[in-house]
N, C-alpha and C positions, 0 to 999 in steps of 0.2 A: 426431507432432504436425506440423501444417502450419506453414510458415514463409514469410515474404516477404523477398525480397532485391532489390537493385538491381544491374543489370549495366551497366557503363559501357564504351563503346567509344571508344578514342582512336586517332588516326592513328599515333602512335609515342611517346606520352608516358606510357604506362600505368605504367611503373616509377617515373618521376619523380613522377607524381600519387599513386600509392599509398604511396610513401615519405613524401610530404608528409602524406597523410591519417593515416599511422601516427604522425607527430609530433604531429598535432592530437588524435587520439583515443586514442593509446597502443595497447597490445596487439601481437600478433604475427600474421603471415600464417598462414593455415591450412596445415598440413603437406601436402605437402612444400615449401611456400613458392612462390616465383615459378616457374612452369613456362614453359619457352621453346619456341618453334617447333621448335628443334633437337631437342627431346625427342619429337616426333611420329615414330612409325614410318612408313616409306615406305608409301604406299597405292597400289594398282593404279589406273592411270588419272589419278593426280594428278601434275602436273609437279614436278620437283625444286624445292626451295626455293632462291631466290636467296640468295647468301652474306650480303648486307646485311640479310636478314630473320631469319637463324638465331638471333640473340640477342634477337629481339623477344619480347614477353610473350604467350604463348598463353593463360594463365589465372592469375589471382591472386584470393585471397579474404582479406578483412580484417573480422573481427567488430568491430562498433562498437556501443556503447550496448545492452548486453544481448544478445539473440538476433538482432539485425539484422546482416546480412552484406552488405558492399559487395564486388562482384565486378567484374573488369575484364579487358580484353584489348586488345592492339594490333590494329587492323583495317586492314591495309594494302590499298591498291588492287590490288596484285599478286595478292592472293588473292580479289579480287572484291568487296571492301567499298567503300562510299562513306560516310564519316562526315560527318554534317551536324548540328552542334549548333544548337539552337534553344531556344525558350521553351516547348516542349511537355512538359518534365519537370523536376520539382524533387525533391530528396531532402528529405523533411519530417522534422525531428527534434523529438520531444517530450522535453523535458529537465526534470529534477526541480527545479532551482534557477535563480534569476536569475543567480547568480554563474557557474555552469557554462554557462548560455546565453550570457552575455557573453564568457566565455573562448573558447568554440567559434566564436562569431560573429567575434570579433576575429582569431582565428587563420585562419579560412577567408577573410576579406576581404583579407588581406595579398596585394597584387599583383592583387586582383580588383576587383569593382565592388559597392558597397552599393546595393541597389535600394530597400530600406525600412529605415531606421534602427530599432534595437530600441526599442520603446515599448509601453506598455500600450494595447491596442486596445479598441474598443467591445465586443467579445465577451468581454473580460476577460483575455485571454492577453497575456503579454509576448511580443511578436512582432517579427520582422524577417526580411529576405530578402537574399540576395546571389548573385552569380555569382563563383566562385573563379577563380584565375588559369589554370585549365585549361578554363574555359567551362562548368563544372558548376554548376547552380543549386541553392541550398539555402534552405529555409524553417526557421525556428526558432520553436517554440511552448513557452511555459512557463506553466502555469496557477497556479503558486505565487507 
């Protein structure tokens, strides 16, 4: 069966962000857990990894809300990445109850920015949006 997931790139905060998301949503990282850049085998033509990047997060997965999987990595400039956070992406959560919607909204806005307070909107959903303390944008929709 096909699935959809979101992959988040951070400059160096992936582990902190995903541990935070784990406290918000619960659950465990998909085995084998957080994979480090030091776990990569040497590859021909690839320069050796600088020591300060060896403990960086190469890949992590956290199932949240049913079959939805949040994935992430550190994306260091030393490996050719340029992370630019913007308003071009939101993670949209469809939640079963107003109580759970409020709990998740309140948890994700700690240290972040509320863009739209939770309220019943003209289309009938209990809706709100925020940017968390890591710059990730979230939308919350509850039809109940």
